[in-house]
VMD Tcl script that draws the C-alpha trace (Angstrom):
set ca {
  {0.00 0.00 0.00}
  {1.38 3.42 -0.95}
  {2.53 5.63 1.90}
  {0.23 8.46 2.98}
  {3.14 10.90 3.15}
  {6.31 11.44 1.15}
  {9.27 13.32 2.60}
  {12.63 14.81 1.71}
  {15.09 15.89 4.38}
  {17.65 18.70 4.46}
  {20.30 18.97 7.19}
  {20.44 22.54 8.53}
  {23.33 21.94 10.94}
  {23.35 22.46 14.71}
  {21.13 19.36 15.09}
  {18.27 20.86 13.07}
  {16.64 19.57 9.90}
  {14.02 20.69 7.42}
  {11.55 18.10 6.21}
  {9.44 18.79 3.12}
  {6.26 16.76 3.37}
  {3.65 15.89 0.76}
  {0.36 14.23 1.81}
  {-1.22 12.14 -0.96}
  {-4.36 13.69 -2.43}
  {-6.50 10.58 -1.78}
  {-5.48 10.62 1.90}
  {-6.39 14.29 2.11}
  {-9.77 13.73 0.45}
  {-10.59 10.95 2.95}
  {-9.94 13.37 5.80}
  {-12.01 16.07 4.05}
  {-14.95 13.66 3.72}
  {-14.57 12.67 7.39}
  {-14.46 16.31 8.49}
  {-17.53 17.13 6.38}
  {-19.39 14.25 8.01}
  {-18.55 15.49 11.51}
  {-19.43 19.09 10.68}
  {-22.69 17.95 9.10}
  {-23.88 16.49 12.41}
  {-24.53 19.98 13.74}
  {-25.98 21.49 10.55}
  {-29.72 22.02 10.14}
  {-30.59 22.02 6.43}
  {-34.16 21.73 5.12}
  {-34.81 18.34 3.58}
  {-32.22 16.49 5.69}
  {-32.49 15.01 9.13}
  {-30.05 16.36 11.71}
  {-26.81 14.40 11.53}
  {-27.67 12.99 8.08}
  {-26.44 15.81 5.86}
  {-24.27 14.37 3.01}
  {-20.64 15.46 2.82}
  {-21.09 17.15 -0.56}
  {-23.95 19.26 0.80}
  {-21.77 20.29 3.76}
  {-18.98 21.27 1.38}
  {-21.34 23.44 -0.68}
  {-22.90 25.06 2.38}
  {-19.69 25.75 4.36}
  {-17.25 26.08 1.47}
  {-14.44 23.69 0.65}
  {-11.75 25.84 2.25}
  {-13.42 25.77 5.68}
  {-13.88 22.00 5.56}
  {-10.33 21.38 4.33}
  {-9.02 23.62 7.11}
  {-10.88 21.51 9.69}
  {-9.64 18.28 8.09}
  {-6.02 19.44 8.20}
  {-6.30 20.58 11.82}
  {-7.64 17.16 12.81}
  {-5.27 14.98 10.78}
  {-2.09 17.05 11.04}
  {-0.70 15.41 14.25}
  {-0.91 11.98 12.58}
  {0.63 13.22 9.33}
  {3.43 14.87 11.30}
  {4.26 11.63 13.17}
  {4.14 9.70 9.90}
  {6.46 12.23 8.26}
  {9.00 12.02 11.10}
  {8.90 8.23 10.89}
  {9.20 8.28 7.08}
  {12.17 10.67 7.27}
  {13.82 8.53 9.95}
  {14.36 11.31 12.47}
  {13.69 11.67 16.19}
  {12.35 15.18 16.76}
  {13.18 17.13 19.91}
  {10.88 19.90 21.09}
  {8.20 21.73 19.15}
  {8.48 21.96 15.36}
  {8.15 25.09 13.24}
  {5.56 24.29 10.58}
  {5.02 26.20 7.35}
  {1.72 25.33 5.69}
  {1.16 28.26 3.38}
  {-1.78 27.17 1.20}
  {-4.64 24.71 1.30}
  {-4.76 22.68 -1.93}
  {-7.54 22.49 -4.50}
  {-9.48 19.26 -4.89}
  {-7.33 16.47 -6.31}
  {-4.04 18.12 -5.35}
  {-1.75 16.88 -2.57}
  {-1.15 18.85 0.60}
  {2.39 20.19 1.06}
  {4.02 21.60 4.17}
  {7.49 22.09 5.60}
  {8.72 21.27 9.08}
  {11.86 22.63 10.72}
  {12.70 20.83 13.93}
  {15.56 20.01 16.28}
  {16.72 16.39 16.18}
  {18.60 14.10 18.50}
  {22.38 14.53 18.10}
  {24.58 11.80 16.73}
  {27.19 10.06 18.85}
  {30.66 8.88 17.81}
  {31.23 5.91 20.08}
  {34.43 5.08 21.90}
  {34.83 1.77 23.72}
  {31.46 0.51 24.84}
  {31.96 -3.22 25.47}
  {33.81 -4.58 28.47}
  {33.76 -1.37 30.51}
  {34.54 -1.55 34.23}
  {31.77 0.29 36.06}
  {31.17 0.99 39.76}
  {28.36 -0.89 41.46}
  {27.55 -0.53 45.13}
  {26.39 -3.36 47.35}
  {22.77 -3.34 48.52}
  {22.33 -2.41 52.15}
  {19.73 -1.58 54.74}
  {20.83 1.29 56.96}
  {19.80 0.83 60.63}
  {18.01 4.18 60.64}
  {15.96 3.11 57.61}
  {14.86 -0.06 59.43}
  {13.93 1.94 62.53}
  {12.04 4.45 60.42}
  {9.95 1.67 58.90}
  {9.20 0.28 62.36}
  {8.10 3.75 63.50}
  {5.87 4.03 60.45}
  {4.20 0.77 61.47}
  {3.75 2.01 65.02}
  {2.15 5.20 63.71}
  {-0.25 3.17 61.58}
  {-1.38 1.19 64.65}
  {-1.52 4.14 67.05}
  {-4.66 4.71 69.10}
  {-6.41 7.92 70.13}
  {-7.39 8.08 73.78}
  {-9.42 10.81 75.46}
  {-7.47 12.81 78.05}
  {-8.59 15.25 80.74}
  {-5.90 17.89 80.22}
  {-5.25 20.95 78.04}
  {-4.58 20.22 74.37}
  {-1.00 20.40 73.10}
  {0.53 20.32 69.64}
  {0.36 16.74 68.38}
  {-2.93 16.09 70.18}
  {-6.26 15.66 68.42}
  {-9.28 17.81 69.21}
  {-12.87 16.94 68.39}
  {-14.53 20.28 67.59}
  {-17.69 21.92 66.30}
  {-17.18 25.23 64.52}
  {-19.03 27.86 62.53}
  {-17.11 30.36 60.44}
  {-18.21 33.98 60.02}
  {-17.02 36.70 57.63}
  {-18.29 40.20 58.42}
  {-20.65 38.60 60.92}
  {-22.24 36.32 58.32}
  {-21.77 32.54 57.99}
  {-20.31 31.32 54.69}
  {-20.68 28.11 52.71}
  {-18.28 25.37 53.77}
  {-17.39 27.12 57.04}
  {-19.28 24.82 59.38}
  {-18.49 21.37 60.79}
  {-19.65 19.07 63.58}
  {-17.53 16.45 65.32}
  {-14.47 17.45 63.28}
  {-11.31 15.55 64.29}
  {-8.34 17.91 64.02}
  {-4.67 17.17 64.69}
  {-3.10 20.25 66.24}
  {0.00 21.14 64.29}
  {-1.03 19.34 61.09}
  {-1.67 22.66 59.27}
  {-4.80 21.09 57.87}
  {-6.91 24.20 58.36}
  {-6.24 27.88 57.68}
  {-2.92 29.08 59.09}
  {-3.25 30.11 62.74}
  {-6.42 28.10 63.45}
  {-4.86 25.10 65.18}
  {-2.42 27.09 67.32}
  {-5.33 28.95 68.92}
  {-6.72 25.68 70.28}
  {-3.52 24.82 72.15}
  {-4.34 24.85 75.87}
  {-8.06 24.24 75.36}
  {-9.87 21.57 77.37}
  {-13.08 19.70 76.67}
  {-16.05 22.06 77.04}
  {-14.16 25.21 76.09}
  {-15.68 27.74 73.67}
  {-13.18 29.75 71.66}
  {-13.40 32.35 68.92}
  {-10.62 31.58 66.48}
  {-9.62 34.57 64.32}
  {-7.83 33.88 61.04}
  {-7.13 35.52 57.68}
  {-7.60 33.48 54.53}
  {-4.59 33.63 52.18}
  {-4.96 35.70 49.03}
  {-4.65 32.56 46.86}
  {-7.28 30.57 48.80}
  {-9.08 28.12 46.44}
  {-12.46 29.73 47.24}
  {-11.91 33.06 45.52}
  {-14.57 34.92 47.54}
  {-12.69 34.13 50.77}
  {-9.20 35.07 49.57}
  {-7.67 37.72 51.85}
  {-10.79 37.85 54.06}
  {-10.71 38.01 57.88}
  {-12.87 35.35 59.52}
  {-13.88 34.26 63.01}
  {-14.70 30.65 63.79}
  {-16.94 30.10 66.82}
  {-15.45 26.85 68.09}
  {-16.54 24.37 70.74}
  {-14.03 21.79 71.96}
  {-15.82 18.49 72.59}
  {-12.87 16.23 73.39}
  {-9.09 16.24 73.57}
  {-7.40 13.04 72.45}
  {-3.81 11.91 72.76}
  {-2.13 9.70 70.18}
  {-0.51 6.71 71.85}
  {1.92 4.49 70.03}
  {1.97 0.76 70.79}
  {4.96 -0.66 72.61}
  {7.55 -2.26 70.35}
  {7.00 -5.75 71.75}
  {5.86 -9.20 70.65}
  {2.18 -8.20 70.88}
  {2.88 -5.38 68.43}
  {4.68 -7.82 66.09}
  {1.65 -10.09 66.11}
  {-0.74 -7.21 65.38}
  {1.49 -5.70 62.70}
  {1.85 -8.87 60.65}
  {1.18 -12.03 62.59}
  {4.80 -12.50 63.70}
  {5.78 -14.34 66.88}
  {8.35 -11.78 67.94}
  {9.77 -8.35 67.23}
  {12.95 -10.01 65.95}
  {10.93 -11.86 63.31}
  {9.22 -8.63 62.32}
  {12.58 -6.85 62.03}
  {13.98 -9.63 59.84}
  {10.94 -9.52 57.54}
  {11.18 -5.73 57.17}
  {14.93 -5.92 56.56}
  {14.42 -8.58 53.87}
  {11.82 -6.43 52.13}
  {13.95 -3.28 52.31}
  {16.99 -5.17 51.02}
  {15.02 -6.52 48.05}
  {13.91 -2.97 47.23}
  {17.48 -1.70 47.48}
  {18.70 -4.50 45.21}
  {16.30 -3.22 42.56}
  {17.59 0.32 43.14}
  {21.19 -0.88 42.81}
  {20.38 -2.58 39.50}
  {18.71 0.59 38.17}
  {21.69 2.71 39.30}
  {24.15 0.28 37.72}
  {22.33 0.30 34.38}
  {22.40 4.10 34.38}
  {26.07 4.18 35.32}
  {26.97 1.77 32.50}
  {25.20 3.99 29.97}
  {26.87 7.09 31.42}
  {30.26 5.38 31.10}
  {29.53 4.83 27.38}
  {28.48 8.48 27.08}
  {31.69 9.59 28.78}
  {33.77 7.73 26.19}
  {31.77 9.03 23.21}
  {31.86 12.29 21.29}
  {28.43 13.94 21.43}
  {27.76 17.61 20.73}
  {24.58 19.01 22.28}
  {23.94 22.64 21.26}
  {22.43 24.90 23.92}
  {19.24 25.43 21.91}
  {18.77 21.68 21.58}
  {19.10 21.14 25.34}
  {16.58 23.95 25.87}
  {14.13 22.34 23.42}
  {14.50 18.99 25.20}
  {13.99 20.65 28.58}
  {10.80 22.29 27.29}
  {9.61 18.92 25.96}
  {10.25 17.31 29.36}
  {8.17 20.01 31.08}
  {5.30 19.39 28.64}
  {5.41 15.68 29.53}
  {5.36 16.59 33.22}
  {2.40 18.93 32.69}
  {0.43 16.20 30.92}
  {1.19 13.74 33.73}
  {0.05 16.27 36.34}
  {-3.24 16.79 34.51}
  {-3.82 13.01 34.41}
  {-3.37 13.07 38.19}
  {-5.94 15.85 38.52}
  {-3.35 18.58 39.23}
  {-3.27 21.73 37.14}
  {0.32 22.61 36.12}
  {-0.30 26.23 37.13}
  {-1.12 25.09 40.67}
  {2.01 22.93 40.75}
  {4.12 25.94 39.73}
  {2.43 28.05 42.36}
  {3.22 25.53 45.11}
  {6.81 25.21 43.87}
  {7.13 28.99 43.85}
  {8.61 28.93 40.37}
  {7.64 29.86 36.84}
  {7.53 27.53 33.86}
  {10.58 29.34 32.53}
  {12.46 28.68 35.81}
  {11.78 24.94 35.69}
  {12.75 24.66 32.04}
  {16.05 26.45 32.68}
  {16.80 24.34 35.76}
  {16.11 21.12 33.85}
  {18.57 21.86 31.02}
  {21.48 19.88 32.55}
  {19.16 16.89 32.96}
  {17.89 17.40 29.40}
  {21.47 17.41 28.09}
  {22.19 14.16 29.94}
  {19.04 12.61 28.50}
  {20.01 13.60 24.96}
  {23.52 12.22 25.35}
  {22.23 8.94 26.75}
  {19.72 8.56 23.93}
  {22.34 9.46 21.31}
  {24.80 6.91 22.69}
  {22.20 4.17 22.81}
  {21.06 4.94 19.27}
  {24.69 4.60 18.14}
  {25.01 1.25 19.94}
  {21.84 0.03 18.22}
  {23.32 0.92 14.83}
  {26.77 -0.51 15.64}
  {25.35 -3.81 16.88}
  {22.62 -4.05 14.24}
  {19.98 -4.55 16.93}
  {16.54 -5.27 15.50}
  {13.10 -5.55 17.00}
  {10.70 -8.25 15.87}
  {6.95 -7.83 15.43}
  {6.46 -10.25 18.33}
  {8.50 -7.98 20.61}
  {6.38 -5.01 19.58}
  {3.20 -6.98 20.26}
  {4.50 -8.03 23.68}
  {5.29 -4.40 24.54}
  {1.83 -3.28 23.46}
  {0.24 -6.11 25.42}
  {2.14 -5.08 28.55}
  {1.39 -1.37 28.12}
  {-2.30 -1.96 27.43}
  {-2.94 -4.38 30.27}
  {-4.98 -2.80 33.05}
  {-4.82 -4.12 36.64}
  {-7.74 -6.38 37.48}
  {-8.80 -6.84 33.85}
  {-8.68 -9.97 31.72}
  {-5.52 -10.37 29.57}
  {-5.67 -8.68 26.18}
  {-6.41 -10.98 23.28}
  {-4.08 -11.31 20.29}
  {-6.74 -9.55 18.23}
  {-6.80 -6.58 20.63}
  {-3.02 -6.29 20.56}
  {-2.81 -6.47 16.76}
  {-5.46 -3.76 16.50}
  {-3.32 -1.62 18.81}
  {-0.34 -2.20 16.52}
  {-2.35 -1.19 13.46}
  {-3.46 2.00 15.24}
  {0.15 2.75 16.10}
  {1.20 2.23 12.48}
  {-1.58 4.43 11.14}
  {-0.48 7.20 13.52}
  {3.22 6.80 12.72}
  {4.02 5.66 16.28}
  {5.15 2.10 15.61}
  {8.74 3.13 14.88}
  {8.89 4.97 18.19}
  {7.77 1.81 19.96}
  {10.42 -0.20 18.12}
  {13.10 2.29 19.08}
  {12.10 2.22 22.73}
  {12.44 -1.57 22.72}
  {15.74 -1.40 20.83}
  {17.17 1.04 23.36}
  {16.18 -1.25 26.19}
  {17.95 -4.08 24.37}
  {21.01 -1.85 23.92}
  {21.15 -1.20 27.66}
  {20.84 -4.96 28.28}
  {23.78 -5.59 25.91}
  {25.96 -2.93 27.54}
  {25.23 -4.25 31.03}
  {25.86 -7.83 29.95}
  {29.33 -6.94 28.66}
  {30.28 -4.56 31.49}
  {32.32 -5.63 34.51}
  {31.07 -4.38 37.89}
  {33.73 -3.11 40.29}
  {33.38 -1.70 43.79}
  {32.54 1.91 44.46}
  {35.97 2.39 46.00}
  {37.71 0.98 42.91}
  {35.65 3.19 40.61}
  {36.41 6.31 42.65}
  {40.09 5.41 42.83}
  {40.21 5.28 39.04}
  {38.61 8.69 38.82}
  {35.49 7.44 37.06}
  {32.23 9.35 37.26}
  {29.99 7.45 39.62}
  {27.44 9.43 41.57}
  {24.58 7.05 42.35}
  {22.93 9.42 44.82}
  {22.42 12.06 42.14}
  {21.55 9.61 39.42}
  {19.06 7.80 41.65}
  {17.00 10.99 41.68}
  {16.69 10.91 37.88}
  {16.04 7.30 36.76}
  {17.38 6.77 33.26}
  {14.64 4.24 32.57}
  {12.17 7.14 32.49}
  {14.06 8.63 29.56}
  {14.02 5.78 27.12}
  {11.93 2.80 28.16}
  {8.37 2.37 26.85}
  {5.60 2.72 29.35}
  {7.66 4.69 31.87}
}
mol new
graphics top color blue
foreach p $ca { graphics top sphere $p radius 0.5 }
foreach p [lrange $ca 0 end-1] q [lrange $ca 1 end] { graphics top cylinder $p $q radius 0.2 }
display resetview
């Protein structure tokens, strides 16, 4: 089947390329017909039922240019991905697109893309490298911290007949007033409040310190200017508060009874051993992730890779966009995240440039290893990756038919080559690790090699190049 897009590529230098793209006329006309059908659903034309207006009637009523414009807007992201795949480039950051004219019927659509691309790497030695690898360990303070977390989870609240202190819990009724009038959301009954948790408006909890059961207190506060309820922002309020009970949090003794309640163990020693085993297994996974990163960084250190400043900036911007999308999926608006962080989008992008440069160098080195080793990815490996990515917890396994449909969707959108590259890069890391020789941290430092697992552990390399991360 003929390709939907045809491309020609021109190297502009400084890791930038221009791609001239031509979309086949029949592909364009299919999108125009689809756009006309969607637009026709909202048209009311005498003689046609709503939603049943033929595409040709829509074209006559709205004009071909308006329909073609809608078709291009809808299909452009797919055509762009197909063009990048067809041209064999990995774009970095946002492209500059020049689409000057919409074509007449029967003519192809042409546009030009200028975009930054991943730099190329000239490899040095990459097999048989000696790379530092630390031994897994469980620090005593980490074990004690986990035990304290368990104690906190099994703590009890007991009513006390004394004044409330920070760390205590108070059961309160309150009614909030602004300018002498109650406001929506300002009232509660039987509210359990930990003093010092900063759960309520700043200054509220501190004013209950020293209260005893039966006390009535007027708690005066000022809502912050950026309070989520806009009408209350910056307003002074008084909460008429009644203290019903004061409760003290009491932690269980670290004894055999606690061990039994925490996990059915016969003794605290057994509980400690189980926690230590679990923490050690987690650290072994962390050590493996650190080692894989360090092996790749050792290959990068021995390679020649030029990353222009503008390219690192484009990558940093791309990383922020990925973060923003992830925040939205979690129900957090990026603007709110920036507000909490006390930084602007520009600040975060600038701060992330060193990380972006590392990411580009790692990706460039792995791409060079893939080419040098002739690593290939089979259709079965792509299907397995799609099956793993598409599997939802608690749902039945995906059928072969479902997975093959997912592959066809990826191909139609020009994403299949990206999936293949992700898998190939993972295989490249496997190859490098297989042929590397682990040495102790002390040996690595003595040889002057770059090995900073604490820093690298904060920025897992797997997030930069593995599918589904």
